[in-house]
C-alpha positions as CSV (number, residue, x, y, z in Angstrom):
1,M,-5.1,1.2,-16.2
2,T,-5.8,-0.9,-13.5
3,A,-3.9,-1.9,-9.6
4,P,-1.8,-3.8,-9.4
5,S,-3.0,-7.5,-8.2
6,T,-4.0,-8.0,-3.9
7,R,-4.4,-11.5,-2.7
8,R,-7.4,-10.9,-1.0
9,A,-9.4,-7.3,-3.0
10,P,-10.9,-5.4,0.2
11,L,-15.0,-6.1,-0.9
12,Q,-16.0,-3.9,2.8
13,A,-15.1,-0.3,4.7
14,R,-12.7,-2.1,7.4
15,S,-10.6,-4.1,4.6
16,S,-10.0,-0.4,2.2
17,E,-9.1,1.3,4.8
18,T,-6.6,-1.4,6.4
19,V,-5.1,-1.1,2.1
20,E,-5.2,2.3,2.4
21,T,-3.1,2.0,5.8
22,I,-1.4,-0.3,4.4
23,L,0.0,1.7,1.4
24,N,0.2,5.5,3.7
25,A,2.6,3.3,6.1
26,A,4.7,2.2,2.8
27,S,5.0,5.4,1.2
28,A,5.3,7.1,4.4
29,L,8.9,4.6,5.4
30,L,9.7,5.0,1.5
31,A,9.9,9.1,2.6
32,R,12.5,8.1,5.9
33,V,14.4,5.0,4.9
34,P,16.4,3.1,1.7
35,F,13.6,1.1,0.0
36,E,16.2,-1.8,0.5
37,Q,15.4,-1.1,4.3
38,I,12.0,-1.7,4.0
39,T,9.9,-4.7,4.7
40,T,7.0,-6.3,5.3
41,S,7.5,-6.1,8.7
42,R,8.6,-2.4,8.9
43,I,5.5,-1.9,7.5
44,A,3.0,-3.5,9.5
45,E,4.6,-2.0,12.0
46,E,4.3,1.4,10.6
47,A,0.6,1.0,9.2
48,A,0.7,-0.1,13.3
49,L,-1.0,-4.3,11.9
50,S,0.4,-7.5,12.1
51,V,2.4,-9.0,9.4
52,G,-0.6,-11.8,9.2
53,A,-2.8,-8.5,8.2
54,L,-0.2,-7.4,5.6
55,Y,-0.2,-11.0,3.9
56,R,-3.8,-11.0,3.2
57,F,-3.9,-7.9,1.0
58,Y,-0.4,-8.7,-0.5
59,K,2.8,-11.2,-1.3
60,D,5.4,-8.6,-0.3
61,K,6.8,-4.9,-0.6
62,Q,7.8,-4.8,-4.0
63,E,3.4,-5.1,-4.9
64,I,2.9,-2.8,-2.4
65,F,5.3,-0.5,-3.8
66,D,3.4,-1.7,-6.4
67,A,0.6,-0.5,-5.8
68,I,1.0,3.1,-4.4
69,A,2.4,3.4,-8.0
70,V,-0.5,2.8,-9.7
71,R,-2.2,4.9,-6.8
72,E,-0.2,8.0,-8.1
73,L,-0.6,7.3,-11.4
74,A,-3.9,7.3,-11.2
75,E,-4.2,10.6,-9.4
76,F,-1.7,13.0,-11.5
77,R,-4.6,11.3,-14.2
78,E,-7.2,13.1,-12.4
79,P,-8.4,16.0,-13.7
80,A,-7.9,19.8,-11.5
81,L,-11.6,20.7,-10.1
82,P,-12.0,23.9,-11.3
């Protein structure tokens, strides 16, 4: 399964780090806050990014949470190391 398309695919390490920061921030919020109360602005604040930086990679919060689901599924499917 491939990740949902993002507005801009991260090409450089710094961009990949920004995407990970966004996903980790959204995951952290989801652990503390009901989904309905999470906004892209709140995710950006949690990630210490501007909303514009977030929108370079994701069009809305649903796309962010879809990417988290894909990431979690990929981690689940990875075989455990002996």
